[in-house]
Structure formats: C-alpha cells, structure tokens
N, C-alpha and C positions, 0 to 999 in steps of 0.2 A: 536901813545899811545896802543891803544886796539888791534896792530895786534902783539905788542910784548908782550900783555898780557894773547891772546889769546897759543902763544908759549910757555911760563912761564907754561900757565894750562897743553896743551901738554907736555909738560915734564915733570912734573912734577909729572902726570897721569902713564907717559912710568915707571919713578920710581919706584912708589909705586908698578904697577903691575909687576917689577921685583923684588923685594925685598920681597915682598907676595910668589914669586916662584909662579914657574909651574908645581911643582910635582904635578900630583890626589893624594889628599889627599881619604884615606880608610879610611871609616865608612861602618857598620854593626850594626843592631840591633835584636835580635829573643828572641820569649818566644819559649824553647824548652821542647820537650816530649820527654822524653827518656821511651823506655820502656824495660824490660828485657833483649830482645829479638832484637831490631833493634834499629842502633846506629843513633844519627841526625846526618844526612852530610850534611857541603853545601857547596857552593862557591863562593868565597869572588874574585874579579876582582883586579887585583894588582896596584901594584902604578907605574907610567910612570918609575921611574927614584926609586932603590935601597929605601929602608925605611925601616923603625923599626915600629913596632905596639905593640902596647897594647890588649890581650885581656884578658875578665874579664868574669869570669862564678863567679856567686853568686844564692843564693835562693835554690839549691839543699836540697830537706831535704833526698836523698841517695847518697851515694861519687859514683863521676861519672869518667871516665877514659879518659883526654884528650891529641888531640891529634894534631899536624899542620901538613901538607904535602904540597908538591908544587902537581895542577894539573898533572902535566908531568909524575908523580911519582905512582900515585893512585891507579891503581892497586897493583899494588909493597909493596904499602905501607899500604893499606888495608889488604891483604895478611900476611904481618907480624904482624897488629896487632890480627887479625885473629887465627896465630900460634902460639901467647903469646910469643914470642918473646920483652928481657928484652929492643934489641937495633937493632936499625938502621939506618945508615946515610941516610934513603931516611925523615926521620921528623926530622923537623925540633925545635922540642918540642912536649913534654909533659906531664903529670900533673898525676901523679894518685890515686887512692879512695880520693879527694877533693872533700869536699862540698863549696868552695869557693875558686877560685882562680885568681890572678893580673899576669899575666907575663911578660915578652919581645919578641919580633920574628923580627928580621932582614929578610924584602922580597925581594927577588932579581927583578929589574926592570921586568916591562910586563911578569909576572908569574903570572896565577890566584893560587887560595893555596884553601887547603880544611877549616875547622875546621871540627873537626871531633870527638862525642858527644859519648861514648858507658855510659852505667849505669853498674857497676861497680855487681851489681847481683839482685836488685830493685828497679822498675819502681820509674822514679821521673819528675819532673821540673827541668830548671834553665832559668834563663838573662843571656843570653851571649851578649859581647860587642863587636867590634872591632874597633879599633880606631888608626889611622897614630898618631905619636906622634910629 
C-alpha cells in the first residue's frame, strides 16, 4: 500500500510540474535614471517559449519615450531612434511622451530584448517593470 501511495505522490507532482508550464518567466524591475543626453537601455533575457510580457513605466516626472526591440536588431533599432524615425519594423513597441505607460509585447522564444527609455527633453527617473503575462 505504501508503494502505491508513493507512486501516486510522484504522479501528482509530475502533473503539477506539467501544468505549471516549462517556459521561463520574464521578470525585471529597475529604477531608471534618465538624463536628457543619455538613455536607460537594458538587455533582458528572453523566455524559452514565445510569450507576452507586460511593460510598465511609472513615476516619471517628465515625459519619456519607451522602445522595445530585440537584441539582434539593437544597432539598427537604436540608429532609427537617433534618426528620429517615426516607425520601423525593428521596434516591437514604442510609446512616446509618456509619464506612465502599461502595454503588452509579444517576445519570441529565446530572444533577448531591450527596454530603451529616452528622456523627451528633461532628465527624469522612472520605475520600470517587465513581467510575463
């Protein structure tokens, strides 16, 4: 009887593991100090499977521009920001002139991505959170 209950226990643990999912969760939190001439730019490890993440920006006292792009596209994506392009397919998402923002972004499997925050004109600080949905 003990043998049967041990097998049942292992089986239940296995089911719980499968139901919880094997995909890694994205979790990132930081206080961003953004000067007028220097952006906050962080690389975040991507999930093991395609996954939506929620990006939240809060507490900024001045407007900021927020961009999300893949690490493999970083150089060209940053060049597009500096060239003041209005759109490029390299950006997964952008929010302009915001003090607070909350938005979702689809991140491909095993792809590092950037959170790039630029002061609109004046230096500021903000809280940045990125979490799997």
